[in-house]
Backbone as ProteinMPNN parsed JSONL, in Angstrom:
{"seq_chain_A": "MTLIGNNYINLTSTMKCKSINMVKKICSRIMGMLVAQKVATNSRWILKSMNFCMNYFGNGEIKITSRGNFKIGRITMQRKGGDGGRKTAQMLQFKINPAELFETK", "coords_chain_A": {"N_chain_A": [[-212.773, 132.805, -59.116], [-209.557, 131.043, -59.633], [-206.669, 130.926, -57.619], [-203.162, 129.33, -58.062], [-200.249, 128.835, -57.047], [-197.957, 131.247, -57.781], [-198.368, 132.18, -60.475], [-200.583, 131.149, -61.742], [-203.722, 131.509, -62.238], [-207.001, 130.516, -63.023], [-209.764, 131.071, -65.086], [-213.427, 130.127, -64.994], [-215.769, 129.334, -66.867], [-218.827, 130.903, -66.767], [-218.273, 134.366, -66.55], [-218.96, 137.831, -65.314], [-218.849, 141.422, -66.577], [-217.629, 143.1, -64.828], [-216.062, 141.1, -63.965], [-214.051, 140.493, -65.639], [-212.809, 143.077, -66.065], [-211.06, 143.443, -64.009], [-209.39, 141.431, -63.828], [-207.923, 141.784, -66.253], [-206.66, 143.998, -65.075], [-205.288, 143.259, -63.369], [-203.862, 140.995, -64.842], [-202.256, 143.295, -65.891], [-201.099, 145.232, -64.173], [-199.094, 142.501, -63.189], [-197.683, 142.285, -65.359], [-198.038, 139.907, -67.452], [-199.61, 137.187, -69.709], [-203.116, 137.034, -71.044], [-205.082, 134.849, -71.673], [-208.254, 133.548, -73.346], [-210.583, 131.551, -73.987], [-213.051, 130.145, -76.234], [-215.501, 127.961, -76.531], [-218.275, 127.145, -78.505], [-220.949, 127.369, -76.078], [-219.31, 126.868, -73.867], [-216.193, 128.438, -71.618], [-213.263, 129.501, -71.095], [-210.4, 130.801, -69.005], [-206.663, 132.055, -69.145], [-204.442, 132.917, -66.821], [-201.34, 133.8, -66.931], [-197.812, 134.638, -65.783], [-195.108, 136.661, -67.633], [-192.762, 135.659, -67.414], [-192.973, 133.231, -67.03], [-194.267, 132.515, -69.586], [-192.162, 133.659, -71.734], [-190.354, 131.901, -70.89], [-191.651, 129.336, -71.524], [-192.581, 129.337, -74.2], [-190.253, 129.77, -75.241], [-187.927, 128.343, -74.729], [-186.255, 125.475, -76.178], [-185.603, 123.559, -79.228], [-183.758, 124.828, -81.651], [-184.56, 125.441, -84.601], [-184.821, 124.926, -88.349], [-187.758, 124.639, -90.373], [-189.201, 122.769, -92.467], [-190.525, 124.665, -94.805], [-189.086, 126.615, -94.076], [-189.017, 128.226, -92.312], [-187.987, 129.611, -89.487], [-187.424, 128.051, -86.338], [-187.808, 128.889, -83.112], [-187.614, 126.784, -79.994], [-191.434, 127.196, -78.956], [-191.626, 128.826, -80.862], [-191.988, 130.287, -83.769], [-190.791, 131.835, -86.658], [-191.13, 133.954, -89.251], [-191.466, 134.829, -92.504], [-193.058, 138.282, -93.044], [-194.421, 139.115, -95.852], [-197.389, 139.142, -98.295], [-198.319, 141.589, -98.608], [-198.867, 143.025, -100.775], [-196.653, 143.953, -102.3], [-195.357, 146.328, -100.986], [-193.651, 148.208, -97.738], [-193.468, 146.58, -95.704], [-194.081, 143.993, -96.463], [-191.832, 142.857, -96.059], [-191.134, 142.555, -92.978], [-190.44, 140.949, -90.242], [-192.517, 137.971, -88.915], [-193.549, 136.382, -85.826], [-194.385, 133.784, -84.399], [-196.938, 132.398, -82.315], [-198.475, 129.595, -80.137], [-201.468, 130.201, -77.933], [-202.818, 128.905, -76.478], [-202.228, 126.699, -75.761], [-201.133, 127.003, -73.415], [-202.865, 125.984, -72.059], [-202.348, 123.899, -71.365], [-200.536, 123.775, -69.527], [-199.118, 123.374, -66.303]], "CA_chain_A": [[-211.203, 133.135, -59.283], [-209.312, 130.746, -58.29], [-204.896, 131.117, -57.9], [-202.178, 128.208, -57.803], [-198.822, 129.43, -56.943], [-197.787, 132.919, -57.939], [-198.42, 132.443, -61.626], [-201.421, 130.929, -62.127], [-204.882, 131.944, -62.498], [-207.86, 129.831, -64.003], [-211.24, 131.828, -64.527], [-213.898, 129.831, -65.699], [-217.565, 129.728, -67.216], [-219.686, 132.354, -66.644], [-217.819, 136.018, -65.927], [-219.269, 139.287, -66.032], [-217.84, 142.354, -67.55], [-216.72, 143.757, -64.229], [-215.039, 140.563, -63.478], [-213.231, 140.485, -67.218], [-212.44, 143.822, -66.064], [-210.41, 142.892, -62.929], [-208.287, 140.77, -64.714], [-207.162, 142.881, -67.338], [-205.952, 145.004, -64.71], [-204.313, 142.404, -62.482], [-202.819, 141.041, -65.856], [-201.109, 144.463, -66.436], [-199.72, 144.233, -62.963], [-198.018, 141.492, -63.135], [-196.797, 142.219, -66.837], [-198.538, 138.695, -68.066], [-200.461, 136.985, -70.68], [-204.441, 136.536, -70.575], [-205.72, 133.874, -73.032], [-209.417, 133.615, -73.334], [-211.019, 130.436, -75.315], [-214.655, 130.351, -75.943], [-215.847, 127.569, -78.076], [-220.482, 127.217, -77.738], [-221.472, 127.748, -74.613], [-217.825, 127.16, -72.269], [-215.74, 129.134, -72.117], [-212.065, 129.34, -70.242], [-209.033, 131.455, -69.197], [-205.7, 131.721, -67.938], [-203.126, 133.983, -66.735], [-199.755, 133.369, -66.999], [-196.922, 135.396, -66.236], [-194.427, 136.869, -68.602], [-191.121, 135.205, -67.297], [-193.24, 131.533, -67.889], [-194.389, 132.595, -71.311], [-191.066, 133.716, -72.343], [-189.768, 129.91, -70.649], [-192.186, 128.187, -71.799], [-192.395, 129.193, -75.716], [-189.23, 129.901, -75.787], [-186.837, 127.268, -74.238], [-186.341, 124.062, -77.396], [-184.515, 123.125, -79.956], [-183.628, 125.938, -83.009], [-184.549, 124.862, -86.469], [-185.492, 125.074, -89.96], [-188.735, 123.693, -91.021], [-189.45, 122.399, -94.764], [-191.155, 125.599, -95.244], [-188.397, 127.663, -94.63], [-189.434, 129.198, -91.445], [-187.179, 129.422, -88.269], [-188.01, 127.917, -84.951], [-186.734, 128.959, -81.904], [-188.982, 126.509, -79.04], [-192.099, 127.197, -79.773], [-192.287, 130.418, -81.289], [-192.152, 130.023, -85.732], [-190.309, 133.408, -87.333], [-191.757, 133.856, -90.667], [-191.454, 136.884, -93.375], [-194.534, 138.037, -93.4], [-195.405, 138.56, -97.331], [-198.54, 139.481, -98.699], [-199.326, 143.424, -98.331], [-199.432, 144.097, -102.013], [-195.157, 144.667, -102.216], [-195.431, 147.308, -99.658], [-192.305, 147.346, -97.388], [-194.381, 145.942, -94.709], [-194.186, 142.393, -96.405], [-190.267, 142.08, -95.467], [-190.694, 142.413, -91.99], [-191.029, 139.173, -89.846], [-193.934, 137.773, -87.878], [-193.567, 136.097, -84.712], [-195.961, 133.638, -84.355], [-197.199, 131.091, -80.757], [-199.726, 129.316, -80.084], [-201.537, 130.969, -76.823], [-204.233, 127.877, -76.378], [-201.063, 125.921, -75.244], [-200.962, 127.692, -72.35], [-204.073, 125.736, -70.961], [-202.057, 122.541, -71.434], [-199.236, 123.253, -69.035], [-199.203, 123.475, -65.397]], "C_chain_A": [[-210.788, 131.874, -58.394], [-206.963, 130.271, -58.507], [-204.464, 130.06, -57.154], [-201.065, 128.571, -58.126], [-199.09, 130.315, -57.185], [-197.717, 133.41, -59.2], [-199.326, 132.467, -62.198], [-202.972, 131.151, -61.775], [-206.222, 131.348, -63.481], [-209.351, 130.094, -63.671], [-212.213, 130.914, -64.923], [-215.333, 130.103, -65.516], [-217.767, 131.091, -67.498], [-218.805, 133.848, -66.247], [-218.802, 137.201, -66.048], [-218.594, 139.953, -65.94], [-216.488, 142.881, -66.021], [-215.696, 142.7, -63.709], [-213.73, 140.326, -64.554], [-212.359, 141.662, -66.945], [-211.285, 143.897, -65.029], [-209.301, 142.073, -63.462], [-207.928, 141.092, -65.528], [-206.084, 143.577, -66.293], [-204.715, 144.323, -64.06], [-203.116, 141.678, -63.943], [-202.046, 141.925, -66.429], [-200.485, 144.89, -65.482], [-198.902, 144.051, -62.843], [-197.247, 141.021, -64.587], [-197.118, 140.137, -67.374], [-199.147, 138.431, -69.167], [-201.952, 136.335, -70.071], [-204.775, 135.71, -71.714], [-207.243, 133.434, -72.301], [-209.633, 132.753, -74.481], [-212.197, 130.25, -75.075], [-215.324, 129.616, -77.244], [-217.021, 127.054, -77.24], [-220.333, 128.273, -76.637], [-220.454, 128.039, -73.534], [-217.184, 128.082, -73.108], [-214.743, 129.479, -70.347], [-210.682, 130.633, -70.355], [-208.165, 131.028, -68.238], [-204.494, 132.689, -67.795], [-202.138, 133.641, -66.24], [-198.512, 134.197, -67.035], [-195.617, 135.447, -67.106], [-193.719, 135.845, -68.789], [-191.705, 134.222, -67.592], [-193.724, 131.628, -69.025], [-193.221, 132.432, -71.624], [-190.57, 132.153, -72.161], [-189.848, 129.345, -71.123], [-191.962, 127.832, -73.543], [-190.99, 129.406, -76.445], [-187.832, 129.079, -75.419], [-187.295, 126.008, -75.74], [-185.588, 123.883, -77.922], [-184.867, 124.502, -81.089], [-183.297, 125.087, -84.124], [-185.128, 125.673, -87.415], [-186.529, 124.636, -89.981], [-188.486, 123.599, -92.609], [-189.843, 123.323, -94.737], [-190.004, 126.648, -95.406], [-188.267, 128.532, -93.49], [-188.636, 128.488, -90.337], [-187.889, 129.254, -86.911], [-187.415, 127.851, -84.091], [-188.223, 128.52, -80.297], [-190.039, 126.386, -79.461], [-192.615, 128.205, -80.299], [-191.526, 130.003, -82.987], [-191.536, 131.615, -85.993], [-190.787, 133.089, -88.717], [-191.381, 134.763, -91.305], [-193.229, 136.672, -93.812], [-195.184, 138.133, -94.585], [-196.883, 138.968, -97.064], [-199.373, 140.811, -98.498], [-198.528, 143.257, -99.684], [-197.298, 144.482, -102.657], [-195.018, 145.974, -101.939], [-193.965, 147.013, -98.658], [-192.394, 146.571, -96.292], [-194.114, 144.612, -94.986], [-192.761, 141.737, -96.076], [-190.045, 142.305, -94.286], [-190.872, 141.049, -91.293], [-192.204, 139.61, -89.118], [-192.835, 136.633, -86.816], [-194.619, 135.309, -84.356], [-196.213, 132.106, -82.917], [-198.505, 130.888, -80.501], [-200.369, 129.65, -79.018], [-201.989, 129.972, -76.135], [-203.108, 126.791, -76.003], [-200.6, 125.872, -74.081], [-201.918, 126.672, -70.663], [-203.519, 124.243, -70.571], [-201.138, 122.122, -70.086], [-200.018, 123.254, -67.591], [-198.863, 124.694, -64.234]], "O_chain_A": [[-211.154, 131.549, -57.265], [-206.329, 129.571, -59.297], [-204.916, 129.709, -56.064], [-200.724, 128.685, -59.303], [-200.254, 130.685, -57.032], [-197.276, 134.53, -59.458], [-199.504, 133.305, -63.082], [-203.221, 130.76, -60.635], [-206.355, 131.783, -64.625], [-210.024, 129.725, -62.708], [-211.555, 130.508, -65.881], [-215.955, 130.703, -64.64], [-217.209, 131.992, -68.124], [-219.151, 134.178, -65.113], [-219.397, 137.337, -67.117], [-217.553, 139.677, -65.343], [-215.262, 142.986, -66.029], [-214.668, 143.063, -63.138], [-212.598, 140.016, -64.185], [-211.217, 141.594, -67.399], [-210.399, 144.646, -65.441], [-208.164, 142.504, -63.275], [-207.071, 140.251, -65.798], [-204.892, 143.705, -66.575], [-203.534, 144.657, -64.149], [-201.897, 141.845, -63.986], [-201.24, 141.632, -67.312], [-199.273, 145.039, -65.637], [-197.935, 144.742, -62.521], [-196.586, 140.027, -64.887], [-196.186, 139.353, -67.553], [-199.357, 139.432, -69.852], [-202.093, 135.544, -69.138], [-204.624, 136.232, -72.818], [-207.408, 133.096, -71.129], [-209.168, 132.928, -75.607], [-212.607, 130.16, -73.917], [-215.61, 130.068, -78.352], [-217.063, 126.694, -76.064], [-219.859, 129.392, -76.442], [-220.481, 128.906, -72.661], [-217.265, 128.455, -74.279], [-215.123, 129.614, -69.184], [-210.19, 131.16, -71.352], [-208.269, 130.315, -67.24], [-203.765, 133.081, -68.706], [-202.048, 133.175, -65.105], [-198.068, 134.514, -68.139], [-195.034, 134.385, -67.323], [-193.738, 135.133, -69.792], [-191.225, 133.799, -68.643], [-193.601, 130.588, -69.672], [-192.855, 131.281, -71.863], [-190.43, 131.361, -73.093], [-188.964, 128.595, -71.535], [-191.509, 126.827, -74.091], [-190.662, 129.294, -77.626], [-186.765, 129.365, -75.963], [-188.44, 125.809, -76.149], [-184.502, 123.957, -77.346], [-185.973, 125.011, -81.27], [-182.346, 124.387, -84.471], [-185.726, 126.746, -87.337], [-186.389, 123.657, -89.248], [-187.84, 124.162, -93.493], [-188.971, 123.4, -93.872], [-189.845, 127.367, -96.393], [-187.521, 129.509, -93.554], [-188.545, 127.27, -90.179], [-188.708, 130.04, -86.435], [-186.52, 127.018, -83.94], [-189.122, 129.2, -79.802], [-190.144, 125.571, -80.377], [-193.805, 128.52, -80.276], [-190.465, 129.382, -83.044], [-192.041, 132.521, -85.329], [-190.777, 131.945, -89.172], [-190.87, 135.696, -90.686], [-194.031, 135.891, -94.323], [-196.257, 137.553, -94.752], [-197.436, 139.095, -95.971], [-200.572, 141.018, -98.309], [-197.316, 143.405, -99.527], [-197.047, 145.379, -103.462], [-194.512, 146.725, -102.774], [-193.309, 145.973, -98.719], [-191.432, 145.899, -95.921], [-193.892, 143.881, -94.02], [-192.528, 140.544, -95.883], [-188.845, 142.356, -94.017], [-191.456, 140.128, -91.864], [-192.715, 140.686, -88.805], [-191.693, 136.249, -87.068], [-195.692, 135.811, -84.022], [-195.566, 131.061, -82.862], [-199.445, 131.679, -80.585], [-199.458, 129.238, -78.301], [-201.601, 129.993, -74.967], [-203.654, 125.69, -76.077], [-199.842, 125.012, -73.633], [-201.841, 126.61, -69.436], [-204.041, 123.526, -69.717], [-200.935, 121.002, -69.617], [-201.245, 123.165, -67.543], [-199.111, 124.498, -63.044]]}, "name": "protein", "num_of_chains": 1, "seq": "MTLIGNNYINLTSTMKCKSINMVKKICSRIMGMLVAQKVATNSRWILKSMNFCMNYFGNGEIKITSRGNFKIGRITMQRKGGDGGRKTAQMLQFKINPAELFETK"}
C-alpha cells in the first residue's frame, strides 16, 4: 500500500482479505471513495477523499445532452424509468464513472 499526499492510496495486485478489510476501515473513517478494478488476472485499487471526488466529478460545464439528460461536470442526471410503471420510475438517477479516478493524480 502506498500513500501519496493526503488523499491518494494506490493498492496493487494481490491483496489478501485482511488488507481489503483494512482499506474498508480506512475508507469509512476518512469519508472517501474506494474503487476496485479487476481485469483478467490484474487488479488495482484506489482510495480518494470524498472532497476530491466531489470536486473532480462535480466541477465543469452544465449542459443538456442530445438524449435529454442533464450533465453537471462529469455527473449525468436522468429519469430512472424502466420500473414497469411504478412510482420509482419517476425518480432521478445520478451516474458517474468511478474508473475515471484511476486517471487522476
